[in-house]
VOPAGU-2260 file (C-alpha; in pm, 1 decimal, decimal comma):
REM VOPAGU-2260
SITE   aa  ch    i         X         Y         Z
SITE  MET   A    0   -1506,9    1833,8    1987,1
SITE  ASN   A    1   -1281,4    2018,0    1745,2
SITE  ALA   A    2   -1129,2    1803,4    1470,0
SITE  LEU   A    3    -788,8    1935,4    1557,8
SITE  SER   A    4    -814,0    1903,9    1936,0
SITE  LEU   A    5    -622,0    1575,4    1937,6
SITE  ASN   A    6    -350,1    1704,8    1714,1
SITE  THR   A    7     -84,8    1766,2    1968,9
SITE  ASN   A    8    -186,0    1471,4    2183,7
SITE  PRO   A    9     134,8    1292,4    2286,9
SITE  TRP   A   10     -34,2     951,1    2239,0
SITE  SER   A   11    -119,4    1021,2    1873,6
SITE  LEU   A   12     225,8    1151,7    1809,4
SITE  ALA   A   13     388,5     854,3    1984,5
SITE  ALA   A   14     192,6     601,9    1773,0
SITE  PHE   A   15     287,8     783,2    1455,3
SITE  VAL   A   16     655,7     806,0    1551,6
SITE  ILE   A   17     667,3     431,7    1638,2
SITE  TYR   A   18     534,3     356,5    1289,6
SITE  VAL   A   19     791,3     581,9    1121,2
SITE  LEU   A   20    1075,8     421,1    1318,8
SITE  MET   A   21     957,5      73,9    1207,1
SITE  MET   A   22     972,2     183,5     841,9
SITE  VAL   A   23    1318,5     332,7     883,6
SITE  ALA   A   24    1439,2      13,3    1055,3
SITE  VAL   A   25    1317,0    -199,7     762,2
SITE  GLY   A   26    1509,5      25,1     520,5
SITE  ILE   A   27    1829,7     -19,1     719,1
SITE  ILE   A   28    1787,0    -397,7     762,3
SITE  SER   A   29    1712,4    -446,8     388,8
SITE  ALA   A   30    2001,2    -229,4     274,0
SITE  ARG   A   31    2258,7    -512,4     286,7
SITE  PHE   A   32    2051,0    -753,1      77,0
SITE  SER   A   33    1960,1    -481,6    -174,8
SITE  SER   A   34    2322,9    -376,8    -215,8
SITE  ARG   A   35    2418,2    -718,3    -360,4
SITE  GLY   A   36    2307,1    -636,4    -712,3
SITE  ILE   A   37    2054,8    -474,5    -940,5
SITE  GLY   A   38    1830,3    -787,8    -948,4
SITE  GLU   A   39    1812,3    -776,4    -569,6
SITE  PHE   A   40    1759,0    -397,8    -560,6
SITE  PHE   A   41    1473,2    -395,0    -815,5
SITE  LEU   A   42    1310,8    -743,5    -781,6
SITE  GLY   A   43    1415,0    -884,1    -445,1
SITE  GLY   A   44    1608,3   -1159,6    -626,0
SITE  ARG   A   45    1276,2   -1329,7    -725,1
SITE  GLN   A   46    1252,0   -1485,5    -380,0
SITE  MET   A   47     926,6   -1336,3    -248,1
SITE  LYS   A   48     664,6   -1557,5     -78,6
SITE  SER   A   49     287,8   -1571,9    -153,7
SITE  PHE   A   50     170,4   -1371,4     144,8
SITE  VAL   A   51     425,0   -1095,1      89,1
SITE  VAL   A   52     347,0   -1073,8    -285,3
SITE  ALA   A   53     -30,4   -1063,5    -219,7
SITE  MET   A   54       6,7    -786,9      38,9
SITE  ALA   A   55     258,2    -590,7    -165,5
SITE  ALA   A   56      54,7    -610,0    -488,2
SITE  VAL   A   57    -275,0    -495,4    -337,3
SITE  THR   A   58    -123,7    -239,5     -98,5
SITE  SER   A   59      98,6     -70,5    -355,3
SITE  GLY   A   60    -194,1     -75,6    -598,5
SITE  ARG   A   61    -432,1      99,4    -361,3
SITE  SER   A   62    -234,6     387,2    -210,7
SITE  ALA   A   63    -385,3     682,4     -26,6
SITE  TRP   A   64    -637,4     689,5    -309,3
SITE  LEU   A   65    -839,4     421,8    -125,1
SITE  LEU   A   66    -828,7     569,6     224,7
SITE  ILE   A   67    -859,1     934,8     132,1
SITE  GLY   A   68   -1002,3     930,9    -221,5
SITE  VAL   A   69   -1263,2     652,3    -206,8
SITE  SER   A   70   -1385,9     748,0     141,0
SITE  GLY   A   71   -1419,4    1106,7      10,1
SITE  LEU   A   72   -1607,5     978,8    -295,5
SITE  ALA   A   73   -1845,2     771,9     -77,4
SITE  PHE   A   74   -1903,7    1081,7     137,6
SITE  THR   A   75   -2002,0    1278,5    -175,0
SITE  ARG   A   76   -2174,8    1015,2    -390,8
SITE  GLY   A   77   -2304,5     751,8    -146,7
SITE  VAL   A   78   -2309,6     376,4    -210,3
SITE  SER   A   79   -2263,2     417,7    -588,3
SITE  ALA   A   80   -1894,6     467,0    -495,8
SITE  VAL   A   81   -1883,0      85,9    -478,8
SITE  TRP   A   82   -1831,1      82,4    -858,7
SITE  ALA   A   83   -1498,2     260,6    -811,6
SITE  VAL   A   84   -1365,1     -46,7    -630,0
SITE  ALA   A   85   -1551,8    -326,7    -812,2
SITE  GLY   A   86   -1358,7    -299,1   -1140,2
SITE  TYR   A   87   -1005,5    -328,2   -1006,9
SITE  ILE   A   88   -1093,2    -607,7    -758,3
SITE  VAL   A   89   -1221,6    -831,1   -1041,0
SITE  VAL   A   90    -939,4    -741,6   -1282,5
SITE  GLU   A   91    -667,5    -803,0   -1022,2
SITE  LEU   A   92    -809,2   -1143,7    -933,5
SITE  PHE   A   93    -782,3   -1230,2   -1305,0
SITE  MET   A   94    -430,5   -1078,7   -1328,5
SITE  PHE   A   95    -292,1   -1286,5   -1040,6
SITE  ILE   A   96    -422,6   -1617,2   -1176,0
SITE  PHE   A   97    -368,8   -1580,5   -1551,2
SITE  PRO   A   98    -143,7   -1307,0   -1698,8
SITE  GLY   A   99      62,6   -1274,4   -1377,6
SITE  LYS   A  100     163,4   -1640,5   -1393,4
SITE  ARG   A  101     260,5   -1625,5   -1762,5
SITE  LEU   A  102     460,6   -1309,1   -1702,1
SITE  ARG   A  103     649,9   -1466,4   -1408,4
SITE  TYR   A  104     737,5   -1781,3   -1605,4
SITE  PHE   A  105     863,5   -1584,6   -1903,4
SITE  THR   A  106    1060,2   -1316,7   -1714,8
SITE  GLY   A  107    1214,7   -1579,8   -1486,9
SITE  LYS   A  108    1331,7   -1779,6   -1787,2
SITE  MET   A  109    1470,6   -1471,1   -1966,8
SITE  GLY   A  110    1615,4   -1299,5   -1657,6
SITE  ASP   A  111    1404,7    -983,0   -1711,2
SITE  ILE   A  112    1390,1    -735,5   -1422,7
SITE  THR   A  113    1167,3    -454,8   -1555,6
SITE  ILE   A  114     860,1    -432,6   -1781,8
SITE  PRO   A  115    1068,0    -278,6   -2067,5
SITE  ASP   A  116    1308,9    -576,3   -2020,2
SITE  TYR   A  117    1011,8    -806,5   -2073,9
SITE  PHE   A  118     897,5    -626,5   -2390,6
SITE  GLU   A  119    1250,7    -628,1   -2531,6
SITE  SER   A  120    1293,0   -1006,0   -2476,9
SITE  ARG   A  121     942,5   -1091,8   -2594,8
SITE  PHE   A  122     985,4    -901,3   -2922,7
SITE  GLU   A  123    1360,4    -961,5   -2973,2
SITE  ASP   A  124    1414,4    -587,5   -2997,4
SITE  HIS   A  125    1791,5    -549,4   -3032,9
SITE  LYS   A  126    1766,8    -181,6   -3125,8
SITE  HIS   A  127    1609,2     -91,3   -2786,6
SITE  LEU   A  128    1319,7      96,0   -2949,4
SITE  LEU   A  129    1065,3     -52,2   -2708,2
SITE  ARG   A  130    1276,2      55,7   -2410,1
SITE  ILE   A  131    1297,3     413,7   -2535,7
SITE  PHE   A  132     921,3     439,6   -2600,6
SITE  ALA   A  133     836,1     270,6   -2268,1
SITE  LEU   A  134    1036,9     533,9   -2080,3
SITE  ILE   A  135     795,8     809,6   -2191,4
SITE  PRO   A  136     479,5     700,1   -2003,7
SITE  ILE   A  137     679,6     563,2   -1709,3
SITE  LEU   A  138     850,8     895,6   -1643,1
SITE  ILE   A  139     544,4    1116,2   -1712,7
SITE  PHE   A  140     288,9     917,9   -1514,0
SITE  MET   A  141     508,7     778,0   -1237,0
SITE  THR   A  142     630,9    1123,4   -1140,6
SITE  ALA   A  143     268,8    1251,4   -1132,2
SITE  TYR   A  144     172,5     943,9    -928,8
SITE  VAL   A  145     449,0     985,9    -669,4
SITE  SER   A  146     373,5    1356,0    -632,9
SITE  ALA   A  147       4,0    1269,1    -571,1
SITE  GLN   A  148     115,7    1039,9    -288,6
SITE  PHE   A  149     335,9    1308,3    -135,0
SITE  ASN   A  150      42,2    1547,5    -166,8
SITE  ALA   A  151    -187,3    1303,5      15,3
SITE  GLY   A  152      68,1    1268,7     293,8
SITE  GLY   A  153      82,0    1644,2     327,9
SITE  LYS   A  154    -297,9    1659,9     346,3
SITE  SER   A  155    -325,1    1392,7     615,9
SITE  LEU   A  156     -49,8    1534,2     833,5
SITE  ALA   A  157    -187,4    1886,6     798,1
SITE  ALA   A  158    -538,1    1770,5     898,2
SITE  SER   A  159    -408,9    1556,9    1183,6
SITE  PHE   A  160    -110,6    1723,9    1347,1
SITE  ASN   A  161    -167,1    2097,6    1290,4
SITE  LEU   A  162     105,4    2136,9    1027,0
SITE  SER   A  163      98,2    2329,2     700,9
SITE  PRO   A  164      41,0    2107,9     391,9
SITE  LEU   A  165     394,7    2190,1     271,8
SITE  GLN   A  166     550,5    2071,4     600,6
SITE  GLY   A  167     340,9    1753,4     569,3
SITE  ILE   A  168     461,3    1696,2     211,6
SITE  LEU   A  169     825,5    1737,8     315,0
SITE  ILE   A  170     793,0    1490,5     604,5
SITE  THR   A  171     618,6    1232,3     381,0
SITE  ALA   A  172     878,6    1261,7     108,2
SITE  GLY   A  173    1168,3    1242,4     356,3
SITE  ILE   A  174    1055,1     908,1     501,2
SITE  VAL   A  175     972,2     746,3     164,2
SITE  ILE   A  176    1300,2     855,4       9,2
SITE  PHE   A  177    1499,8     724,8     304,1
SITE  TYR   A  178    1382,3     365,2     305,3
SITE  THR   A  179    1341,3     324,8     -72,0
SITE  VAL   A  180    1687,4     457,7    -155,2
SITE  LEU   A  181    1843,4     236,7     112,4
SITE  GLY   A  182    1645,4     -86,1      98,0
SITE  GLY   A  183    1520,0    -119,4    -261,0
SITE  PHE   A  184    1255,7    -379,9    -354,4
SITE  LEU   A  185    1294,6    -596,6     -44,7
SITE  ALA   A  186    1235,7    -294,8     180,3
SITE  VAL   A  187     935,8    -196,1     -31,0
SITE  CYS   A  188     779,1    -545,2      -7,9
SITE  LEU   A  189     844,7    -587,2     362,9
SITE  THR   A  190     712,7    -240,7     443,3
SITE  ASP   A  191     413,3    -309,2     214,3
SITE  THR   A  192     328,9    -618,2     420,1
SITE  LEU   A  193     359,1    -426,1     746,8
SITE  GLN   A  194     163,4    -139,7     595,3
SITE  ALA   A  195    -113,3    -370,3     474,3
SITE  LEU   A  196    -165,8    -471,9     836,7
SITE  PHE   A  197    -187,0    -106,3     942,9
SITE  MET   A  198    -429,8     -27,6     661,3
SITE  ILE   A  199    -661,8    -320,2     725,5
SITE  PHE   A  200    -665,1    -241,1    1097,2
SITE  ALA   A  201    -762,9     122,0    1037,1
SITE  LEU   A  202   -1010,7      44,6     760,1
SITE  MET   A  203   -1190,9    -219,4     967,3
SITE  ILE   A  204   -1188,3     -60,8    1313,5
SITE  LEU   A  205   -1303,9     289,1    1221,6
SITE  PRO   A  206   -1628,2     200,9    1035,3
SITE  ILE   A  207   -1720,4     -57,0    1301,2
SITE  ILE   A  208   -1678,3     199,1    1580,8
SITE  ALA   A  209   -1875,7     456,5    1379,5
SITE  ILE   A  210   -2159,9     206,2    1313,2
SITE  VAL   A  211   -2174,6     118,7    1685,1
SITE  HIS   A  212   -2179,4     493,1    1762,7
SITE  PHE   A  213   -2498,3     528,0    1552,5
SITE  GLY   A  214   -2660,1     233,1    1730,5
SITE  GLY   A  215   -2616,5     -19,5    1450,5
SITE  LEU   A  216   -2611,0     -44,5    1073,2
SITE  GLY   A  217   -2991,0      -4,5    1034,8
SITE  GLN   A  218   -2979,1     322,6    1223,3
SITE  LEU   A  219   -2690,9     453,1    1009,4
SITE  LEU   A  220   -2872,7     359,6     686,0
SITE  SER   A  221   -3200,4     519,4     794,5
SITE  ILE   A  222   -3016,9     848,4     867,2
SITE  LEU   A  223   -2867,8     832,4     515,4
SITE  GLN   A  224   -3206,6     737,7     365,5
SITE  ALA   A  225   -3362,3    1045,4     527,7
SITE  PHE   A  226   -3075,0    1253,6     398,0
SITE  SER   A  227   -3145,0    1144,0      38,6
SITE  PRO   A  228   -3284,5     814,8    -101,5
SITE  LYS   A  229   -3049,3     852,3    -400,7
SITE  TYR   A  230   -2757,3     828,0    -160,8
SITE  LEU   A  231   -2833,0     459,3     -96,3
SITE  ASP   A  232   -2902,2     377,0    -461,7
SITE  THR   A  233   -2615,2     180,4    -613,9
SITE  PHE   A  234   -2720,3     292,1    -963,1
SITE  SER   A  235   -2773,6     662,5    -891,3
SITE  LEU   A  236   -2515,0     763,9   -1149,4
SITE  THR   A  237   -2497,9     824,1   -1523,1
SITE  PHE   A  238   -2373,3     555,1   -1761,3
SITE  GLY   A  239   -2058,5     763,4   -1827,6
SITE  ALA   A  240   -1982,7     788,8   -1455,1
SITE  TRP   A  241   -2050,3     416,2   -1405,3
SITE  LEU   A  242   -1815,9     328,7   -1693,0
SITE  SER   A  243   -1549,9     564,1   -1554,8
SITE  TYR   A  244   -1562,9     397,5   -1212,0
SITE  VAL   A  245   -1569,1      36,8   -1336,4
SITE  GLY   A  246   -1301,3     131,4   -1590,5
SITE  ILE   A  247   -1057,8     200,6   -1305,5
SITE  GLY   A  248    -987,9    -171,8   -1341,8
SITE  PHE   A  249    -828,1     -96,2   -1681,6
SITE  GLY   A  250    -527,4      41,6   -1493,2
SITE  SER   A  251    -433,1    -288,6   -1327,3
SITE  PRO   A  252    -282,3    -474,1   -1628,6
SITE  GLY   A  253     -49,0    -186,0   -1714,7
SITE  ASN   A  254      86,9     -50,2   -1387,1
SITE  PRO   A  255     449,2    -166,4   -1365,3
SITE  HIS   A  256     463,6    -138,3    -984,5
SITE  ILE   A  257     193,5    -409,2    -962,0
SITE  LEU   A  258     321,0    -622,6   -1250,8
SITE  ASN   A  259     669,0    -646,3   -1102,4
SITE  LYS   A  260     520,5    -796,3    -784,2
SITE  TYR   A  261     402,0   -1096,9    -990,3
SITE  MET   A  262     753,4   -1118,0   -1137,2
SITE  SER   A  263     910,5   -1136,2    -790,1
SITE  ILE   A  264     732,5   -1446,1    -651,0
SITE  ASP   A  265     955,5   -1748,9    -586,2
SITE  ASP   A  266     718,3   -2000,0    -753,9
SITE  PRO   A  267     467,1   -1897,0   -1027,0
SITE  GLU   A  268     228,3   -2179,0    -926,9
SITE  LYS   A  269     175,2   -2007,5    -591,7
SITE  LEU   A  270      -0,9   -1716,6    -764,5
SITE  ASN   A  271    -343,7   -1889,7    -729,8
SITE  LYS   A  272    -308,5   -1887,7    -351,6
SITE  THR   A  273    -170,7   -1532,9    -370,9
SITE  ALA   A  274    -482,3   -1431,3    -569,6
SITE  LEU   A  275    -712,1   -1555,6    -294,2
SITE  ILE   A  276    -523,4   -1367,3     -20,1
SITE  GLY   A  277    -498,4   -1052,2    -231,8
SITE  THR   A  278    -869,0   -1052,0    -325,4
SITE  ILE   A  279    -991,1   -1098,3      32,9
SITE  TRP   A  280    -764,6    -810,3     131,8
SITE  ASN   A  281    -890,6    -592,3    -155,3
SITE  VAL   A  282   -1256,8    -654,2     -63,2
SITE  LEU   A  283   -1208,6    -582,3     307,4
SITE  MET   A  284   -1014,1    -261,8     242,5
SITE  ALA   A  285   -1271,3    -138,2     -10,3
SITE  TRP   A  286   -1560,8    -213,8     229,5
SITE  GLY   A  287   -1385,8     -13,3     502,6
SITE  ALA   A  288   -1316,4     290,9     284,8
SITE  ILE   A  289   -1675,4     311,1     158,5
SITE  PHE   A  290   -1824,8     276,4     505,1
SITE  ILE   A  291   -1595,1     548,0     641,3
SITE  GLY   A  292   -1740,9     783,1     378,2
SITE  LEU   A  293   -2101,7     678,8     457,6
SITE  ALA   A  294   -2054,3     712,4     833,9
SITE  GLY   A  295   -1889,0    1049,4     778,7
SITE  ARG   A  296   -2186,3    1172,0     574,6
SITE  ALA   A  297   -2435,1    1059,8     841,7
SITE  LEU   A  298   -2231,9    1233,7    1109,3
SITE  TYR   A  299   -2118,4    1558,2     946,8
SITE  GLN   A  300   -2406,8    1596,5     694,5
SITE  ASP   A  301   -2235,5    1862,2     483,8
SITE  VAL   A  302   -1892,5    1904,1     325,3
SITE  ALA   A  303   -1875,4    2251,3     485,3
SITE  ASN   A  304   -1828,8    2076,2     823,1
SITE  LEU   A  305   -1506,8    1901,9     712,9
SITE  PRO   A  306   -1157,3    2055,0     752,3
SITE  GLY   A  307   -1084,9    2273,7     448,2
SITE  LYS   A  308   -1438,5    2184,1     317,0
SITE  ASP   A  309   -1263,7    1888,2     154,3
SITE  PRO   A  310   -1444,6    1548,4     140,1
SITE  GLU   A  311   -1103,7    1379,2     132,5
SITE  ASN   A  312   -1053,5    1484,3     496,5
SITE  VAL   A  313   -1344,7    1270,7     623,1
SITE  TYR   A  314   -1115,7     982,2     724,9
SITE  PRO   A  315    -871,2    1177,4     947,9
SITE  LEU   A  316   -1162,4    1372,9    1102,5
SITE  LEU   A  317   -1366,1    1061,3    1183,8
SITE  GLY   A  318   -1057,4     897,4    1332,1
SITE  SER   A  319    -970,7    1195,5    1549,9
SITE  GLN   A  320   -1319,7    1201,3    1701,4
SITE  HIS   A  321   -1389,0     831,0    1752,2
SITE  LEU   A  322   -1064,0     665,9    1848,5
SITE  HIS   A  323    -833,8     673,9    2149,0
SITE  PRO   A  324    -549,6     914,4    2060,8
SITE  PHE   A  325    -299,8     626,4    2032,7
SITE  LEU   A  326    -528,8     437,9    1789,6
SITE  PHE   A  327    -588,0     763,7    1603,3
SITE  GLY   A  328    -210,0     796,1    1564,3
SITE  LEU   A  329    -211,3     444,9    1414,4
SITE  THR   A  330    -489,6     533,1    1167,5
SITE  ILE   A  331    -290,2     833,4    1048,4
SITE  ALA   A  332       4,5     595,3    1018,8
SITE  ALA   A  333    -223,2     377,7     802,8
SITE  ILE   A  334    -281,7     662,5     556,4
SITE  PHE   A  335      90,2     701,4     555,7
SITE  ALA   A  336     133,4     329,4     502,3
SITE  ALA   A  337     -89,2     348,2     196,6
SITE  ILE   A  338      99,4     644,6      58,6
SITE  MET   A  339     441,7     501,0     120,5
SITE  SER   A  340     374,2     153,6     -13,4
SITE  THR   A  341     268,6     308,3    -343,1
SITE  ALA   A  342     516,5     594,1    -366,4
SITE  SER   A  343     812,1     369,5    -289,1
SITE  SER   A  344     704,9     106,8    -546,2
SITE  GLN   A  345     665,1     375,6    -809,4
SITE  LEU   A  346     995,2     538,6    -730,6
SITE  LEU   A  347    1160,5     201,8    -788,8
SITE  VAL   A  348     985,3     158,1   -1125,1
SITE  ALA   A  349    1083,4     506,3   -1240,8
SITE  SER   A  350    1445,2     471,6   -1130,5
SITE  SER   A  351    1470,8     119,6   -1278,5
SITE  ALA   A  352    1348,8     269,7   -1608,0
SITE  LEU   A  353    1632,3     520,0   -1603,8
SITE  VAL   A  354    1907,2     296,9   -1464,1
SITE  ARG   A  355    1833,7     -40,4   -1622,1
SITE  ASP   A  356    1642,6      63,1   -1932,4
SITE  ALA   A  357    1816,8     384,9   -2034,3
SITE  TYR   A  358    2161,0     378,0   -1875,8
SITE  GLN   A  359    2270,2      13,1   -1841,2
SITE  LYS   A  360    2103,8    -123,3   -2156,4
SITE  ILE   A  361    2144,9     171,3   -2396,6
SITE  LEU   A  362    2391,0     443,0   -2289,7
SITE  ALA   A  363    2649,7     219,4   -2120,4
SITE  LYS   A  364    2586,1    -106,5   -2305,5
SITE  ASN   A  365    2954,3    -148,5   -2398,0
SITE  LYS   A  366    3081,7     -77,2   -2047,1
SITE  GLN   A  367    3142,2    -339,6   -1782,7
SITE  LEU   A  368    2955,6    -207,7   -1478,3
SITE  SER   A  369    2988,8    -380,5   -1142,9
SITE  GLU   A  370    2665,6    -465,4    -956,2
SITE  LYS   A  371    2777,4    -234,1    -674,2
SITE  THR   A  372    2811,6      58,6    -917,2
SITE  LEU   A  373    2465,2     -12,1   -1062,0
SITE  VAL   A  374    2308,3     -16,5    -716,3
SITE  LEU   A  375    2479,0     313,2    -632,8
SITE  ILE   A  376    2351,9     468,7    -958,2
SITE  SER   A  377    2004,1     323,6    -886,0
SITE  ARG   A  378    2000,8     489,2    -544,8
SITE  SER   A  379    2107,6     823,1    -692,6
SITE  PHE   A  380    1835,9     816,7    -960,9
SITE  THR   A  381    1572,5     713,5    -705,8
SITE  LEU   A  382    1666,2    1022,7    -506,3
SITE  ILE   A  383    1656,7    1256,1    -809,4
SITE  ILE   A  384    1311,1    1134,8    -925,3
SITE  ALA   A  385    1176,9    1168,7    -569,9
SITE  LEU   A  386    1297,6    1528,7    -555,7
SITE  VAL   A  387    1129,8    1610,7    -890,1
SITE  ALA   A  388     804,6    1454,3    -762,1
SITE  LEU   A  389     844,3    1658,1    -444,3
SITE  LEU   A  390     857,8    1981,6    -644,6
SITE  PHE   A  391     539,7    1881,1    -829,1
SITE  ALA   A  392     366,7    1790,1    -503,0
SITE  ALA   A  393     447,2    2127,7    -349,8
SITE  TYR   A  394     269,1    2304,8    -637,1
SITE  ALA   A  395      -9,1    2060,9    -727,3
SITE  ASP   A  396    -341,2    2128,8    -563,8
SITE  LYS   A  397    -551,6    1867,0    -740,2
SITE  LEU   A  398    -771,3    1625,5    -548,0
SITE  VAL   A  399    -568,9    1313,4    -473,4
SITE  PHE   A  400    -847,2    1092,2    -614,8
SITE  TYR   A  401    -822,6    1242,2    -964,4
SITE  LEU   A  402    -447,3    1302,5    -982,1
SITE  VAL   A  403    -386,5     937,5    -892,5
SITE  LEU   A  404    -643,7     814,3   -1143,0
SITE  PHE   A  405    -487,8    1022,4   -1420,4
SITE  ALA   A  406    -149,1     855,2   -1362,1
SITE  TRP   A  407    -297,0     508,6   -1293,0
SITE  GLY   A  408    -510,7     525,4   -1607,6
SITE  GLY   A  409    -221,8     657,8   -1816,8
SITE  LEU   A  410       2,1     364,4   -1725,3
SITE  GLY   A  411    -287,9     122,4   -1771,4
SITE  ALA   A  412    -356,5     256,3   -2121,8
SITE  ALA   A  413       9,0     275,1   -2226,7
SITE  PHE   A  414     106,5     -78,2   -2117,8
SITE  GLY   A  415    -210,2    -277,3   -2033,8
SITE  PRO   A  416    -331,8    -371,9   -2383,5
SITE  ALA   A  417      24,8    -443,6   -2503,3
SITE  MET   A  418      90,5    -655,8   -2192,6
SITE  LEU   A  419    -227,8    -865,0   -2224,1
SITE  LEU   A  420    -198,4    -915,3   -2600,6
SITE  SER   A  421     173,6   -1000,9   -2584,9
SITE  LEU   A  422     103,2   -1272,8   -2326,9
SITE  TYR   A  423    -181,9   -1434,3   -2521,6
SITE  TRP   A  424    -178,4   -1334,4   -2889,6
SITE  LYS   A  425      99,1   -1474,6   -3110,2
SITE  LYS   A  426      55,3   -1208,1   -3375,6
SITE  THR   A  427     143,1    -917,0   -3146,2
SITE  THR   A  428     444,2    -727,3   -3281,6
SITE  LYS   A  429     701,0    -476,1   -3157,1
SITE  GLU   A  430     550,8    -203,8   -3378,5
SITE  GLY   A  431     206,2    -284,0   -3237,8
SITE  VAL   A  432     332,0    -238,3   -2882,1
SITE  ILE   A  433     493,9      96,5   -2968,8
SITE  ALA   A  434     166,7     210,6   -3129,9
SITE  GLY   A  435     -25,4     105,6   -2818,0
SITE  ILE   A  436     213,2     295,7   -2588,6
SITE  LEU   A  437     190,5     614,8   -2797,4
SITE  VAL   A  438    -186,8     603,9   -2854,3
SITE  GLY   A  439    -261,2     518,2   -2488,9
SITE  THR   A  440     -34,9     791,9   -2350,8
SITE  THR   A  441    -152,8    1060,6   -2594,5
SITE  THR   A  442    -524,6     981,6   -2553,0
SITE  GLU   A  443    -493,4     989,2   -2172,1
SITE  ILE   A  444    -331,9    1335,0   -2174,1
SITE  VAL   A  445    -541,4    1495,0   -2451,8
SITE  TRP   A  446    -876,3    1361,7   -2319,1
SITE  TYR   A  447    -783,1    1477,6   -1968,2
SITE  LEU   A  448    -721,6    1831,8   -2098,1
SITE  ILE   A  449   -1053,3    1866,7   -2287,7
SITE  PRO   A  450   -1335,8    1924,3   -2031,6
SITE  PRO   A  451   -1637,2    1828,3   -2254,4
SITE  LEU   A  452   -1476,4    1489,7   -2333,5
SITE  LYS   A  453   -1381,9    1432,0   -1969,8
SITE  ALA   A  454   -1740,9    1514,0   -1866,7
SITE  MET   A  455   -1871,1    1229,0   -2086,9
SITE  VAL   A  456   -1640,5     957,1   -1958,0
SITE  SER   A  457   -1305,1     959,1   -1778,0
SITE  GLU   A  458    -991,2     953,7   -1992,6
SITE  TRP   A  459    -863,6     608,9   -1888,5
SITE  VAL   A  460   -1157,1     430,0   -2058,4
SITE  PRO   A  461   -1109,9     562,8   -2416,8
SITE  ALA   A  462    -729,0     561,7   -2372,0
SITE  PHE   A  463    -728,2     187,6   -2290,6
SITE  ILE   A  464    -973,8      95,8   -2567,5
SITE  LEU   A  465    -793,4     299,1   -2837,8
SITE  SER   A  466    -454,6     162,4   -2726,1
SITE  PHE   A  467    -593,4    -194,4   -2754,4
SITE  ILE   A  468    -721,4    -125,9   -3107,4
SITE  ALA   A  469    -387,6      34,3   -3205,6
SITE  VAL   A  470    -185,4    -270,2   -3091,6
SITE  ILE   A  471    -409,3    -504,9   -3291,5
SITE  LEU   A  472    -426,6    -297,1   -3612,4
SITE  VAL   A  473     -53,0    -227,4   -3631,6
SITE  SER   A  474      37,3    -586,4   -3535,2
SITE  LEU   A  475    -173,9    -721,2   -3821,6
SITE  LYS   A  476      31,3    -511,9   -4066,0
SITE  THR   A  477     374,1    -612,0   -3926,2
SITE  GLU   A  478     573,1    -928,2   -3855,4
SITE  PRO   A  479     583,6   -1103,9   -3514,6
SITE  PRO   A  480     923,8   -1220,5   -3379,1
SITE  ALA   A  481    1071,3   -1541,5   -3521,0
SITE  ARG   A  482    1077,3   -1726,6   -3186,2
SITE  VAL   A  483     714,6   -1653,4   -3094,4
SITE  GLU   A  484     614,4   -2024,0   -3064,4
SITE  GLU   A  485     906,1   -2087,9   -2828,7
SITE  PHE   A  486     817,6   -1778,7   -2620,9
SITE  MET   A  487     457,2   -1891,8   -2581,6
SITE  LYS   A  488     585,6   -2222,9   -2437,4
SITE  TYR   A  489     801,9   -2035,2   -2185,9
SITE  MET   A  490     491,5   -1854,9   -2062,5
SITE  LYS   A  491     331,3   -2188,0   -1974,0
SITE  GLY   A  492     640,1   -2293,3   -1782,3
SITE  HIS   A  493     771,4   -2530,6   -2052,2
SITE  HIS   A  494    1143,1   -2500,8   -2123,5
């Protein structure tokens, strides 16, 4: 059966259209709440519940990278792909329970909406230097990140519904822009929760059907064993590759679109429960993506048998051949769900950086701006950034897996060490944070551009480590803020 024979099936199309209409409806319903003010537009008024925060944090963190990228990696590398998911699952469990809670207590007390807001309060930076430096990595990496998501959407639609990749990119961008610009953070969290359900459904049902198709798990594994014993060896990779995969977890402490989910929960003490829900969800989704890649390898044997000879097309192909057309439409919607939950969260972070951090706090700090005006400006900037990302997506032909990791790792290196140290180490200083942002961002970009270095270990590992060292060394030579003892109490929930 041809991979594209189900493309024009009315059932597949109907399922996909139903999904899109649900997303659009959420945008319209959320628009009234998000129009109340900038705190509502960018943080949902800090009223989010455990389940919604858990779903939103893990879904926006995973993106199409999990469905398309990790399943493609498992197709190519076998079970050693498990290391690509192990690092971030462990780090995010830790983030929910420890740093996430401290961050929520502090930002709630200080009224901070964005990550640069947090840094400015924590280091009493009245000259806005931290804000200006924080804008650099946010705008560079977030735009690359959003364009990778649009690119993934284009890929999935092209492989599934007989469109050109450019048409697919335009459709993806159109839907994301619509509900993010209208509904803000509330729309993003609600759609994330809905989208998590779509993703888990697709990631669980497809591997199970494929395993049954082979006559059980033993049968599937023996086919892979015959194909190559190395394929089932968890450690069949070099130390550099292992470190690169596990090091994906370094991105979690510094990605603002995940950190602001912790900031939005209604009660910081609920983050333990949220951690449990989020981790179960992370494990199930990762299991599904890896098994889709393994089943795909057993079935199609060679990458030449995949659409466009691209391992990242294994998921749509497997779905088109093993599911009822309506369910196949839902699995394509799930890829979309992954893309949108991430792209919309990142668009919000990038536009909040421009509106809140550059415009409201620096350029227009002496003007009295109404909340309605700020929301209108926020919507306009969200649209502009999305259009820039769209231009990138139309011209970028990188594999989604690596384009996403470049942006994810860049944000992790720029903000992660500064975030962790500022929450736990009293001696962290403003100058240290700026050093960490600059060293992390520069290392990520330079390492990425030098092939021999990249071949040793992926750029996000050295970028994170060097950024961490930079924060510590510069902090030791400079003075921490006067109110540091008081701030540390706020982080524990003491007033």
